[in-house]
Residue frames relative to the residue before (quaternion, step in Angstrom):
aa qw qx qy qz dx dy dz
M 1.0000 0.0000 0.0000 0.0000 0.00 0.00 0.00
K 0.6547 0.5220 -0.3298 0.4360 3.52 0.91 -0.87
R 0.6526 0.5302 -0.2914 0.4561 3.48 1.12 -0.89
T 0.6327 0.5292 -0.3370 0.4540 3.57 1.11 -0.71
R 0.6531 0.5203 -0.3054 0.4578 3.61 1.05 -0.78
T 0.6111 0.5501 -0.3222 0.4692 3.41 1.20 -0.69
L 0.6779 0.5082 -0.2742 0.4550 3.54 0.90 -0.90
I 0.6398 0.5081 -0.3016 0.4914 3.51 1.15 -0.82
A 0.6555 0.4995 -0.3245 0.4642 3.56 0.93 -0.68
L 0.6549 0.4814 -0.3422 0.4714 3.58 0.96 -0.79
G 0.6060 0.5821 -0.3338 0.4272 3.60 1.07 -0.80
L 0.6570 0.4861 -0.3011 0.4913 3.58 0.97 -1.00
T 0.6458 0.5250 -0.3484 0.4312 3.60 0.83 -0.79
L 0.6639 0.5131 -0.2954 0.4569 3.54 0.99 -0.91
L 0.6562 0.5276 -0.3041 0.4456 3.55 1.11 -0.83
A 0.6397 0.5236 -0.3150 0.4663 3.49 1.19 -0.79
A 0.6284 0.4992 -0.3529 0.4810 3.65 1.04 -0.75
C 0.6553 0.5016 -0.3470 0.4455 3.66 0.87 -0.67
L 0.6318 0.5382 -0.3183 0.4581 3.54 1.02 -0.63
L 0.6268 0.5686 -0.2740 0.4570 3.44 1.13 -0.80
I 0.6685 0.4853 -0.2602 0.4999 3.47 1.17 -0.94
F 0.8396 0.3401 -0.1105 0.4090 3.53 0.64 -1.13
L 0.5943 0.5500 -0.3748 0.4515 3.53 0.97 -0.45
P 0.5082 -0.6773 0.4218 0.3242 3.75 -0.74 0.95
G 0.6941 0.5170 -0.2879 0.4100 3.41 0.90 -1.00
C 0.7060 0.4850 -0.2361 0.4588 3.56 1.30 -0.44
K 0.3915 0.7385 -0.4571 0.3040 3.51 1.38 -0.08
G 0.5374 -0.5887 0.5035 0.3331 3.56 -1.26 0.60
K 0.4487 -0.6780 0.4858 0.3210 3.56 -1.13 0.55
K 0.0020 0.7503 -0.6601 -0.0344 3.61 -1.32 0.47
Y 0.5923 -0.5832 0.4505 0.3258 3.51 -1.36 0.08
Y 0.1422 -0.7771 0.6116 0.0420 3.57 -0.72 1.17
F 0.1987 -0.7396 0.6393 0.0687 3.57 -1.40 0.65
N 0.0285 -0.7854 0.6171 -0.0388 3.46 -0.78 1.14
E 0.0783 0.8114 -0.5783 0.0313 3.65 -0.92 0.63
G 0.1591 0.7865 -0.5830 0.1273 3.53 -1.28 0.42
L 0.5485 -0.5847 0.4825 0.3528 3.56 -1.25 -0.44
V 0.1742 0.7437 -0.6352 0.1141 3.58 -1.11 0.71
F 0.8302 0.1635 -0.1369 0.5150 3.65 -1.16 0.71
G 0.6395 -0.5584 0.3138 0.4251 3.59 1.16 0.38
T 0.6713 0.4279 -0.2373 0.5567 3.39 1.45 0.42
Y 0.5590 -0.6061 0.4355 0.3612 3.60 -1.23 -0.15
Y 0.1581 -0.7557 0.6191 0.1435 3.45 -1.31 0.24
N 0.0478 -0.7588 0.6489 0.0289 3.62 -1.02 0.77
I 0.0187 -0.8188 0.5712 -0.0539 3.54 -0.74 1.09
R 0.0007 -0.7958 0.6053 -0.0140 3.69 -0.64 0.95
Y 0.1277 0.7961 -0.5771 0.1299 3.53 -0.92 0.95
E 0.3996 -0.6871 0.5631 0.2262 3.50 -1.29 0.63
A 0.2358 0.7846 -0.5402 0.1925 3.51 -0.66 1.07
S 0.5419 -0.6123 0.4456 0.3644 3.66 -1.21 0.15
Q 0.7922 0.1123 -0.0970 0.5920 3.58 1.20 -0.05
D 0.5727 -0.5807 0.4763 0.3285 3.54 -1.35 0.36
F 0.1719 -0.8004 0.5690 0.0773 3.55 -0.78 1.15
E 0.2040 0.8217 -0.5143 0.1371 3.70 1.11 0.37
N 0.6727 0.5088 -0.3320 0.4224 3.58 0.76 -0.84
E 0.6603 0.4777 -0.2916 0.5008 3.61 1.01 -0.93
I 0.6107 0.5492 -0.3385 0.4592 3.64 0.97 -0.77
T 0.6639 0.5010 -0.2833 0.4774 3.60 0.79 -1.11
A 0.6326 0.5439 -0.3126 0.4541 3.63 0.86 -0.95
E 0.6691 0.5030 -0.2762 0.4722 3.67 0.84 -1.06
L 0.7013 0.4668 -0.2791 0.4609 3.56 0.88 -0.95
A 0.6118 0.5374 -0.3471 0.4652 3.53 1.15 -0.64
R 0.6198 0.5497 -0.3102 0.4663 3.53 1.10 -0.77
M 0.6554 0.4902 -0.3152 0.4805 3.60 0.93 -0.76
D 0.6700 0.4948 -0.3312 0.4434 3.46 0.87 -1.00
S 0.6600 0.5269 -0.3066 0.4391 3.62 0.95 -0.66
S 0.6907 0.4484 -0.2522 0.5082 3.53 1.34 -0.21
L 0.8604 0.1934 -0.0573 0.4680 3.53 0.70 -1.06
S 0.6129 0.5975 -0.3917 0.3376 3.66 1.06 -0.17
I 0.3598 -0.7436 0.5244 0.2066 3.50 -0.73 1.09
F 0.5869 0.5464 -0.3612 0.4761 3.60 1.31 -0.16
N 0.6725 0.4279 -0.3198 0.5122 3.56 1.14 -0.11
K 0.3179 -0.8189 0.4405 0.1851 3.63 -0.20 1.25
A 0.6589 0.4770 -0.2927 0.5026 3.54 1.44 -0.13
S 0.4794 0.6921 -0.4337 0.3211 3.60 1.22 0.08
I 0.6537 -0.5202 0.3589 0.4163 3.47 -1.11 0.48
I 0.6593 0.4926 -0.3401 0.4551 3.72 0.74 -0.85
S 0.6570 0.5032 -0.3343 0.4510 3.62 0.91 -0.94
R 0.6531 0.4891 -0.3215 0.4805 3.68 0.92 -0.81
I 0.6300 0.5136 -0.3601 0.4578 3.59 0.89 -0.63
N 0.6622 0.5079 -0.3064 0.4578 3.57 0.93 -0.87
R 0.6728 0.4786 -0.2858 0.4864 3.58 1.25 -0.55
N 0.4698 -0.6897 0.4393 0.3325 3.59 1.47 -0.14
D 0.3166 0.7400 -0.5183 0.2889 3.60 1.18 0.64
D 0.4604 -0.6206 0.5293 0.3504 3.51 -1.21 0.24
V 0.2409 0.7812 -0.5229 0.2414 3.55 -0.14 1.29
L 0.3878 -0.7218 0.5268 0.2260 3.56 -1.09 0.83
T 0.4698 -0.6614 0.5182 0.2707 3.53 -1.18 0.64
D 0.2594 -0.7402 0.5840 0.2091 3.62 -1.14 0.43
S 0.7319 -0.4104 0.3071 0.4491 3.61 -1.29 0.01
L 0.6457 0.5228 -0.3399 0.4407 3.57 0.92 -0.75
F 0.6594 0.4900 -0.3237 0.4694 3.57 0.89 -0.89
E 0.7018 0.4777 -0.3001 0.4351 3.63 0.80 -0.95
T 0.6359 0.4820 -0.3826 0.4658 3.68 1.00 -0.46
M 0.5979 0.5631 -0.3415 0.4569 3.54 1.13 -0.71
F 0.6985 0.4706 -0.2869 0.4565 3.55 0.84 -1.05
K 0.6347 0.5305 -0.3190 0.4625 3.62 0.78 -0.82
T 0.6728 0.4541 -0.2966 0.5031 3.69 0.91 -0.82
A 0.6368 0.5370 -0.3492 0.4291 3.58 0.95 -0.70
V 0.6485 0.4995 -0.3161 0.4796 3.59 1.04 -0.92
E 0.6088 0.5692 -0.3369 0.4381 3.59 0.98 -0.80
V 0.7327 0.4361 -0.2369 0.4658 3.50 0.82 -0.98
T 0.5822 0.5423 -0.3709 0.4789 3.54 1.21 -0.49
K 0.6642 0.4800 -0.3258 0.4715 3.63 0.97 -0.64
M 0.6496 0.5515 -0.3151 0.4179 3.44 1.04 -0.82
S 0.7470 0.3921 -0.1720 0.5086 3.56 1.17 -0.88
D 0.4212 -0.7270 0.4501 0.3025 3.56 1.26 0.19
G 0.7966 -0.4026 0.1547 0.4236 3.45 0.94 1.14
A 0.4560 0.7140 -0.4122 0.3352 3.47 1.54 -0.08
F 0.7125 0.3203 -0.1648 0.6021 3.56 1.43 -0.59
D 0.1914 0.7831 -0.5652 0.1753 3.55 -0.67 1.02
I 0.3399 -0.7756 0.4977 0.1874 3.63 -0.53 1.20
T 0.6464 0.5027 -0.3581 0.4485 3.68 1.22 -0.12
C 0.4800 0.6627 -0.4579 0.3476 3.57 1.19 0.43
G 0.2998 0.7817 -0.5089 0.2003 3.70 1.23 0.27
P 0.6712 0.4927 -0.3689 0.4131 3.65 0.67 -0.71
L 0.6327 0.5079 -0.3162 0.4917 3.63 1.15 -0.61
V 0.6336 0.4858 -0.3563 0.4854 3.59 0.89 -0.58
N 0.6513 0.5465 -0.2977 0.4340 3.57 1.03 -0.95
I 0.7123 0.4813 -0.2893 0.4211 3.55 0.84 -0.96
W 0.6287 0.5048 -0.2992 0.5103 3.58 1.35 -0.42
G 0.5855 -0.6279 0.3582 0.3670 3.59 1.28 -0.05
F 0.6396 0.5441 -0.3470 0.4177 3.64 0.99 0.42
G 0.5868 0.5549 -0.4078 0.4260 3.60 1.19 0.24
P 0.7431 -0.4139 0.2689 0.4519 3.56 -1.27 -0.09
D 0.7333 0.3036 -0.1587 0.5873 3.56 1.27 -0.54
G 0.1038 0.8627 -0.4931 0.0418 3.55 1.25 0.53
I 0.3862 -0.7148 0.5524 0.1862 3.54 -1.21 0.83
G 0.1606 -0.8769 0.4307 0.1405 3.51 1.05 -0.91
Y 0.6170 0.4464 -0.4224 0.4915 3.55 0.85 0.96
K 0.6090 -0.5679 0.4112 0.3709 3.53 -1.25 0.26
P 0.3034 -0.7786 0.5175 0.1843 3.54 -0.48 1.11
T 0.5588 -0.5581 0.4941 0.3635 3.59 -1.29 0.35
Q 0.6096 -0.5165 0.4438 0.4057 3.55 -1.33 0.29
H 0.6003 0.5562 -0.3659 0.4431 3.63 1.13 -0.77
Q 0.6274 0.5497 -0.3162 0.4520 3.65 0.96 -0.96
I 0.6820 0.4810 -0.2882 0.4695 3.52 0.79 -1.10
D 0.6618 0.5086 -0.3297 0.4411 3.63 0.78 -0.89
S 0.6377 0.5392 -0.3256 0.4433 3.52 1.01 -0.80
I 0.6680 0.4786 -0.2957 0.4871 3.59 1.01 -0.79
L 0.6281 0.5566 -0.3491 0.4170 3.57 0.92 -0.86
Q 0.5444 0.6441 -0.3834 0.3766 3.67 1.15 -0.44
F 0.7859 0.1935 -0.0951 0.5796 3.60 1.24 -0.60
V 0.5151 0.5656 -0.4737 0.4364 3.54 1.01 1.01
G 0.5623 0.5856 -0.4210 0.4044 3.56 -0.58 1.04
F 0.5145 -0.6936 0.4080 0.2963 3.54 -0.76 1.03
Q 0.5788 0.6041 -0.3726 0.4016 3.53 1.24 -0.59
Y 0.6920 0.4843 -0.3050 0.4399 3.64 1.16 -0.21
V 0.7064 0.3313 -0.2442 0.5759 3.55 1.42 0.33
E 0.0753 -0.8083 0.5839 0.0034 3.55 -0.97 0.85
L 0.3082 -0.7386 0.5706 0.1839 3.45 -1.23 0.66
D 0.2150 -0.7492 0.6186 0.0992 3.58 -0.91 1.04
E 0.2397 -0.8157 0.5075 0.1403 3.67 0.01 1.26
Q 0.6576 0.5252 -0.3234 0.4325 3.55 0.96 -0.72
E 0.7444 0.3533 -0.2091 0.5266 3.55 0.99 -0.77
H 0.3088 -0.7630 0.4928 0.2821 3.59 1.32 -0.33
R 0.5718 0.5775 -0.4152 0.4087 3.53 0.70 0.96
I 0.3385 -0.7139 0.5728 0.2182 3.54 -1.26 0.48
M 0.2037 -0.7810 0.5845 0.0830 3.49 -0.92 1.09
K 0.1271 -0.8014 0.5822 0.0510 3.64 -0.68 0.99
M 0.4064 -0.6965 0.5287 0.2649 3.63 -0.94 0.83
D 0.7718 0.1817 -0.0810 0.6039 3.56 1.17 -0.49
T 0.4581 -0.7192 0.4618 0.2443 3.60 -0.81 0.98
R 0.6088 0.5652 -0.3286 0.4494 3.55 1.36 -0.27
I 0.4617 0.6717 -0.4624 0.3490 3.64 1.27 -0.11
Q 0.0808 -0.7660 0.6376 -0.0132 3.54 -0.96 0.98
M 0.1811 -0.7819 0.5916 0.0772 3.61 -0.93 1.00
D 0.0584 -0.7671 0.6382 0.0291 3.54 -1.21 0.69
A 0.2385 -0.8254 0.5064 0.0742 3.53 -0.65 1.30
S 0.3340 0.8274 -0.4192 0.1676 3.49 1.49 -0.01
A 0.7018 0.4718 -0.2595 0.4664 3.53 1.14 -0.74
L 0.7233 0.3761 -0.2682 0.5132 3.52 1.30 0.31
A 0.5994 0.6507 -0.3397 0.3193 3.53 1.20 -0.80
K 0.6468 0.5165 -0.3401 0.4463 3.60 0.91 -0.75
G 0.6734 0.4715 -0.3099 0.4776 3.61 0.83 -0.92
Y 0.6295 0.5274 -0.3422 0.4566 3.56 0.99 -0.86
G 0.5963 0.5979 -0.3241 0.4266 3.58 0.97 -0.94
C 0.6661 0.4932 -0.2729 0.4884 3.48 0.95 -1.04
D 0.6259 0.5105 -0.3391 0.4823 3.61 0.90 -0.66
I 0.6767 0.4995 -0.3144 0.4402 3.60 0.74 -0.94
I 0.7172 0.4368 -0.2765 0.4673 3.64 0.84 -0.95
A 0.5943 0.5289 -0.3832 0.4693 3.57 1.12 -0.57
A 0.6536 0.5177 -0.3183 0.4511 3.59 0.97 -0.80
L 0.6045 0.5451 -0.3230 0.4828 3.61 1.13 -0.72
L 0.6566 0.5175 -0.2842 0.4693 3.63 0.90 -0.94
R 0.6466 0.5055 -0.3163 0.4757 3.61 0.99 -0.84
E 0.6206 0.5230 -0.3464 0.4704 3.60 0.99 -0.84
K 0.7395 0.4149 -0.2737 0.4539 3.61 0.85 -0.76
G 0.6677 -0.5450 0.2949 0.4126 3.62 1.31 0.36
C 0.5025 0.6879 -0.4189 0.3144 3.61 1.25 -0.14
E 0.1812 -0.7883 0.5830 0.0768 3.60 -0.75 1.05
N 0.7556 0.2790 -0.1683 0.5682 3.72 1.12 -0.45
Y 0.2869 0.7507 -0.5510 0.2248 3.56 -0.57 1.17
L 0.0967 -0.7184 0.6813 0.1022 3.48 -1.44 0.30
V 0.0852 -0.7826 0.6160 0.0292 3.46 -0.85 1.07
D 0.0015 -0.8227 0.5671 -0.0401 3.72 -0.60 1.03
I 0.0350 0.7918 -0.6069 0.0585 3.50 -0.59 1.17
G 0.8426 -0.1191 0.0380 0.5238 3.55 -0.37 1.21
G 0.7556 -0.4048 0.2099 0.4702 3.49 1.10 0.59
E 0.5715 0.5346 -0.3531 0.5127 3.55 1.40 -0.22
V 0.0678 -0.8634 0.4984 -0.0399 3.62 -0.81 0.92
V 0.0569 -0.7112 0.7001 0.0290 3.51 -1.07 0.85
A 0.0238 0.7996 -0.5906 0.1059 3.51 -0.83 1.20
K 0.0499 -0.8017 0.5949 -0.0285 3.43 -1.19 0.80
G 0.8140 0.2666 -0.1325 0.4988 3.64 -0.92 0.57
L 0.6383 -0.5338 0.4166 0.3661 3.54 -1.22 -0.65
N 0.4956 -0.6281 0.4924 0.3427 3.61 -1.28 0.32
D 0.7867 -0.3707 0.2670 0.4153 3.46 -1.46 -0.05
K 0.6765 0.4564 -0.2874 0.5014 3.62 1.29 -0.35
G 0.5424 -0.6412 0.3909 0.3766 3.60 1.27 0.19
E 0.5377 0.6114 -0.3709 0.4467 3.64 1.38 0.40
K 0.5765 -0.5115 0.4747 0.4250 3.61 -1.28 0.32
W 0.5978 -0.5635 0.4389 0.3640 3.48 -1.23 0.69
K 0.1835 -0.7737 0.5891 0.1440 3.61 -1.10 0.61
L 0.1230 -0.8091 0.5732 -0.0409 3.50 -0.68 1.27
G 0.2307 -0.7830 0.5644 0.1232 3.66 -0.85 0.97
I 0.2344 -0.7067 0.6437 0.1769 3.43 -1.28 0.63
T 0.4334 -0.7722 0.4200 0.1986 3.43 -0.52 1.38
K 0.4562 -0.6589 0.5171 0.3005 3.59 -0.98 0.71
P 0.4472 -0.7162 0.4729 0.2518 3.59 -0.85 0.91
I 0.0833 0.7917 -0.5886 0.1410 3.61 -0.13 1.33
D 0.4118 -0.6770 0.5256 0.3096 3.60 -0.84 0.74
D 0.3073 0.7404 -0.5292 0.2779 3.59 -0.21 1.33
P 0.2574 -0.8181 0.4968 0.1330 3.55 0.15 1.22
T 0.6351 0.5747 -0.2913 0.4262 3.64 1.20 -0.75
G 0.3276 -0.7689 0.4814 0.2639 3.47 1.22 -0.58
E 0.4696 0.7111 -0.4284 0.3004 3.63 1.19 0.24
I 0.6372 0.4707 -0.3234 0.5175 3.52 1.24 -0.57
Q 0.0030 0.8109 -0.5824 0.0570 3.61 -0.63 1.16
E 0.1395 0.7698 -0.6077 0.1365 3.70 0.27 1.13
V 0.3346 -0.7729 0.5126 0.1674 3.53 -1.05 0.80
E 0.3506 -0.7362 0.5385 0.2122 3.53 -0.84 0.93
D 0.8164 -0.0285 0.1009 0.5679 3.53 0.88 -0.93
I 0.2024 -0.7759 0.5829 0.1317 3.59 -1.14 0.61
I 0.0780 -0.7964 0.5983 0.0399 3.65 -0.75 0.86
Q 0.2481 -0.7480 0.6079 0.0973 3.58 -1.25 0.63
S 0.1688 0.8018 -0.5619 0.1132 3.56 -0.84 0.91
D 0.2698 -0.7600 0.5568 0.1990 3.57 -1.17 0.38
D 0.7651 0.1644 -0.0942 0.6154 3.50 1.41 0.21
I 0.3262 0.7816 -0.4409 0.2971 3.54 0.08 1.27
C 0.0847 -0.7248 0.6794 0.0772 3.69 -1.11 0.69
I 0.0610 0.8228 -0.5473 0.1405 3.69 -0.43 1.31
A 0.0163 0.7856 -0.6184 0.0085 3.49 -1.15 0.66
S 0.1431 -0.7835 0.5978 0.0908 3.60 -1.12 0.51
S 0.0266 -0.7649 0.6426 0.0366 3.54 -1.28 0.61
G 0.0733 0.8214 -0.5616 0.0679 3.47 -0.98 0.79
N 0.4508 -0.7179 0.4911 0.2004 3.44 -1.36 0.50
Y 0.5265 0.6607 -0.3748 0.3817 3.65 1.32 0.23
R 0.7089 0.4168 -0.3194 0.4709 3.68 1.02 0.06
R 0.7786 0.3035 -0.1520 0.5277 3.56 0.75 -1.09
F 0.4212 0.6625 -0.5158 0.3431 3.66 -0.09 1.30
Y 0.1117 -0.7442 0.6504 0.1036 3.51 -1.40 0.11
Y 0.3680 -0.7057 0.5459 0.2618 3.56 -1.23 0.25
D 0.1205 -0.7891 0.6023 0.0129 3.55 -0.97 1.00
G 0.8104 -0.1781 0.0442 0.5564 3.55 -0.07 1.31
G 0.7182 -0.4421 0.1928 0.5015 3.47 1.04 0.91
E 0.6234 0.5136 -0.3593 0.4674 3.58 1.29 0.05
R 0.4033 -0.7309 0.5164 0.1912 3.52 -0.83 1.08
R 0.1288 -0.7770 0.6160 0.0171 3.46 -0.85 1.14
S 0.2195 -0.7772 0.5858 0.0675 3.52 -0.73 1.26
H 0.5399 -0.6500 0.4568 0.2782 3.50 -1.31 0.76
T 0.5943 0.5443 -0.3858 0.4491 3.61 1.25 -0.10
V 0.0774 -0.8169 0.5716 0.0046 3.60 -0.40 1.17
D 0.3653 -0.6972 0.5727 0.2290 3.57 -1.02 0.90
P 0.3915 -0.7512 0.4933 0.1977 3.64 -0.58 1.22
R 0.6472 0.5619 -0.3251 0.3996 3.52 1.22 -0.46
N 0.7805 0.2297 -0.1356 0.5654 3.63 1.22 -0.45
G 0.5342 -0.6778 0.4015 0.3065 3.52 1.18 -0.22
Y 0.6610 0.5267 -0.2774 0.4568 3.63 1.34 -0.18
P 0.5381 -0.5745 0.4875 0.3778 3.52 -1.17 0.46
V 0.5470 -0.6251 0.4406 0.3404 3.66 -0.91 0.95
N 0.0544 -0.7688 0.6369 0.0211 3.43 -1.34 0.70
H 0.4314 0.6382 -0.5340 0.3484 3.51 0.09 1.30
N 0.7189 -0.5429 0.2970 0.3165 3.49 -1.44 0.10
V 0.5186 0.6133 -0.4608 0.3776 3.60 1.24 0.07
L 0.2512 -0.7906 0.5489 0.1033 3.60 -0.69 1.19
S 0.7892 -0.0963 0.0531 0.6042 3.60 1.09 -0.75
A 0.1946 -0.7542 0.6222 0.0788 3.54 -1.28 0.67
T 0.0008 0.7710 -0.6366 -0.0163 3.54 -0.76 0.94
V 0.1177 -0.7982 0.5904 -0.0231 3.59 -0.83 1.25
V 0.2049 -0.7080 0.6681 0.1018 3.39 -1.25 0.92
A 0.0641 0.8156 -0.5688 0.0841 3.70 -0.75 1.02
K 0.7129 -0.4640 0.3156 0.4206 3.57 -1.28 0.00
S 0.7929 0.1329 -0.0549 0.5921 3.50 1.31 -0.49
G 0.6279 -0.5379 0.3926 0.4027 3.58 -1.20 0.40
I 0.6542 0.5449 -0.2900 0.4371 3.54 0.96 -1.00
M 0.6728 0.4510 -0.3040 0.5015 3.60 0.96 -0.82
A 0.6044 0.5354 -0.3581 0.4688 3.67 0.83 -0.71
D 0.6629 0.5188 -0.2978 0.4503 3.58 0.78 -0.99
A 0.7125 0.4581 -0.2556 0.4659 3.61 0.73 -1.04
L 0.6712 0.5134 -0.2801 0.4556 3.53 1.06 -0.83
A 0.6188 0.5394 -0.3419 0.4574 3.52 1.04 -0.66
T 0.6456 0.5226 -0.2991 0.4698 3.56 1.05 -0.72
A 0.6428 0.4951 -0.3246 0.4862 3.49 1.03 -0.99
C 0.5722 0.5874 -0.3797 0.4283 3.68 0.86 -0.65
M 0.6621 0.5392 -0.2665 0.4470 3.51 0.82 -1.16
V 0.7133 0.4246 -0.2819 0.4812 3.52 0.91 -0.82
M 0.6934 0.5432 -0.2636 0.3931 3.61 0.89 -0.87
G 0.3612 -0.7149 0.5169 0.3020 3.56 1.01 -0.80
E 0.7630 -0.4539 0.2257 0.4012 3.44 -1.39 0.56
E 0.7265 0.4944 -0.2597 0.4004 3.68 0.56 -1.03
K 0.7273 0.4030 -0.2431 0.4995 3.53 0.79 -1.08
A 0.5527 0.6281 -0.3535 0.4183 3.54 1.17 -0.80
M 0.7184 0.4726 -0.2124 0.4641 3.48 0.82 -1.21
E 0.6119 0.5002 -0.3779 0.4822 3.59 1.05 -0.74
M 0.6706 0.5205 -0.3251 0.4169 3.67 0.73 -0.82
I 0.6545 0.5106 -0.2987 0.4709 3.55 1.01 -0.99
E 0.6911 0.4853 -0.2888 0.4510 3.57 0.75 -1.03
A 0.6833 0.4515 -0.2989 0.4898 3.61 1.06 -0.47
T 0.6565 0.5229 -0.2924 0.4584 3.63 1.24 -0.10
D 0.4010 -0.7441 0.4892 0.2150 3.63 -0.49 1.13
D 0.8356 0.1511 -0.1469 0.5073 3.57 -1.14 0.71
C 0.5882 0.5673 -0.3303 0.4724 3.62 1.09 0.80
A 0.1115 0.7723 -0.6223 0.0630 3.48 -1.17 0.71
C 0.1303 -0.8205 0.5546 0.0480 3.47 -1.20 0.59
H 0.2118 -0.7371 0.6354 0.0899 3.47 -1.35 0.58
L 0.0762 -0.8208 0.5660 -0.0114 3.60 -0.57 1.28
I 0.1479 -0.7418 0.6395 0.1373 3.53 -1.06 0.71
L 0.0965 -0.8146 0.5719 -0.0014 3.54 -0.58 1.13
S 0.4702 -0.6490 0.5238 0.2885 3.55 -1.23 0.72
E 0.0811 0.7862 -0.6060 0.0905 3.67 -0.98 0.83
G 0.8150 -0.1116 -0.0315 0.5678 3.38 -0.41 1.49
D 0.7755 -0.2398 0.2135 0.5437 3.61 -0.73 -1.10
G 0.7153 0.4257 -0.2346 0.5021 3.64 1.20 -0.06
T 0.4592 -0.6388 0.5273 0.3208 3.43 -1.31 -0.50
R 0.1992 -0.7478 0.6240 0.1085 3.56 -1.34 0.26
V 0.2470 -0.7763 0.5694 0.1102 3.57 -1.00 0.84
V 0.0361 -0.7767 0.6288 -0.0077 3.55 -0.99 0.95
V 0.0581 -0.8016 0.5933 0.0446 3.63 -0.87 0.70
S 0.5607 -0.6200 0.4484 0.3163 3.48 -1.31 0.55
S 0.7179 -0.4800 0.2875 0.4141 3.60 -1.20 0.29
R 0.7361 0.4048 -0.2182 0.4967 3.59 1.14 -0.89
W 0.4471 0.6300 -0.5115 0.3763 3.69 1.11 0.46
N 0.1626 0.7887 -0.5760 0.1403 3.53 -0.55 1.23
Y 0.4028 0.7307 -0.4591 0.3051 3.45 1.06 0.96
């Protein structure tokens, strides 16, 4: 009898071991890597999990693309720009409310209705690419401004005071995408992950070596191809939402004059100051993304004032100075 009980116990132990090995829910965790294209750029996602969530991640990114991408002609934002009869969704509404918040914080330096200005200077999806006249700029400025567009959350509709108003969520979508995928991974029980969409990053926990995630701030080098990737600074963190914006990749020369893709929505002209890149850490990816763009428009002094006045926020600016560069950081930058 004693031997029988021993054999039964041994058999149960072996059965439990087999279940741990073969049942999907009992698999050991490992790091997965998913990559692809969204919003006209790349994404790289690393996370520790017991299974691959690539299908779920792809579905979430497709949902975002169908709401916020100006490169997707069937997206909600593209249809609003065409004045189609279309309902907004939760993704669009969060983006819009964040955009309005940052517009107010930046005194109008950030504005998602500046799409026509970006386009006429040659940097939009239908870029024209020549120097517009002052008359053309003034004509467009008549319908640039968040005050000309309103969100009706109850009816889920955007109301425009002028049918020519065009919105562009490119300065928020990548950071917002990082937030959405990070939230998905947390729902799946992931504690260690890094979500990178076009250089905007939301990271939590540790990498596959058990170390804090290492993130590089790119050195601002005039290289439209993006092939030169020198690092200005490296930061390490186990909990961060970070985004960068710069004028050193998307530009062209017009009669010897350098045209930057960052356009000031207040006067209609590409910015012309010494801020080459702005890297912002904030409470969310979408906020970091928008604030980084706002900093590029505002310039060093005003950008620092805005960042210092914003809780849970810090920034790292690279400025041109003589033949070189200079770095300035806000008081809460401790990376």
